[in-house]
N, C-alpha and C positions, 0 to 999 in steps of 0.2 A: 503494499500499500504506499503510495506515495502522499506526503504532506508537507508542510510548512508551517512557520510560525510568522504571522503578520506583523508582529510588534516587538521589536528589538531596538537595543541602543548600544553604543560601546565606544570604545578608544582604542585606535591603532596607531602606534608609535613605529615609525619605518625610517632607517636610516639606509639609503641606497648604498652607502660606501661600506657598512657593516650589518647587512641583515640580520646577522645572529645577534644584533643588540635590540631587535625588535620587539615590542610587547603588545599583547592582544587582552583586552578586558571587554567581554560581552556579556549583557544581561538581555535575558529573554522573556517577555511576558507570557508565562506558561497558560494563561486563559486565551492567548490568540491563536493556539494550536488550529489548523486548519487541513483536513484532509478531503476538503470537497465534497463532503457529506453532511448534509442538515441535521440528520438524525445521530450520527455518530460523533459528531463535534462536542455536543454537549457531555455524552458519556466520556471521551477522551478528558475534558476538563474536570470530571468529576473525581471522587475518592478512589475509585479503581485504578485510574490511571495517573494523571498529572496532579491531580488535588489541589488545583489552582487556588480555592479559596484559602487553604491552609499554608500553600507553598506558592506564592504568586510568581516568583521569579526563578529562573535557571541562570546559573552564572558560571561563566568559564574565565578563568585568569591565567595566563600563560606564566610559566617559570623560566622556560629557556627555550631557543631557538636553535635547533641543529642544522647544519648545512650538509645536504646530501651532494649536491654538485651546483653549478651556477645558477640554475633556476628551480632547484627542488629543495625544500627545507622539511623537518618535521618540528612541529610545535609541541611542545610538552607543557603540560598546566595540570590545574585541579578543576574539574566540574563538579557544580554542587547542583543538586536535583533532589526535590522531595527531602529536603534538610540532610542530605548526605553528601558528603565531599569525597570524590575519589580521584585517582590521577588519571589523565586522558592524554593520549598523544595521537596525532593525526599528520597526515602529509599533506604539505601545500607546494603548488607550482606558481611560481611568480610568472604570470602571463605576458606583462609588459609594465614597463616604466618608462614614461615619456612626457613632454611637455605637450599641453593641449592648446587649442585655439586662443585661450584667454591668458596664455603664458605660465600657467600653473602647473606644477609637476603632479602626474597623476600615475597611480600604481595600480595594477590589477592582480589580484591573487584567487586561485581556487584551492578549497581544501576538502579532502576526503578523510572520512574515518568511520569508525564503527565503535560502538557500545554495547554492554549488556544491561538492558533496563532492569534486570532483577539484581544487579549490584547495587541499584538505588532503591531497593524495596517495592519497584513496580512489578509485582508478581503475577497480578491477576491475568488469566489466561496464557501464561508466559509457554505453558507446554503445548498448547494448541496454535496460538497466533504467532508464536516465537519471541525468544529472549534478546536476540541480536537486532540492533538497530543501526543501519547504514545511515551516514549523514554527510551533507554536502554544505559547505560555507563558501559564499561567493563575496569577495570584497572589493571595492574600487574606492581607493582613498585618494582625496583632493581637498584642500591644497595639502602639500608636504612641505613642512619647514625644514630646511636642511642647514645645518650648523657647520661653520667651518671648523 
């Protein structure tokens, strides 16, 4: 099943001269989960899954960025969901860093990873519906402030 979170916020600090010093802090509104099904969405927001009333936010804070090669990285950090914090790492591809028409530097990244929802206490129907969740993060950051 494919879904998304409609509401999120965050901070992404990126240094093109040293991408390993980059930092990422994402906060997701758990009640904004959307699997494009008007009947299933409220159930996902409920106690059986995201329990958005008691745990309104999902948060990821990066701890370090590991360079794989020139355009590929692994981001290591902590994910907090349902009041449980666990380490999480995911792979990131640097798509492009360029100056846009307004003269601002823009950087685009695609992230891919997987987590076990049961690690966070989301056990309902895990044996039937699956416990692994694949996720994708797309980031386009601008403007980027580069210091000398």
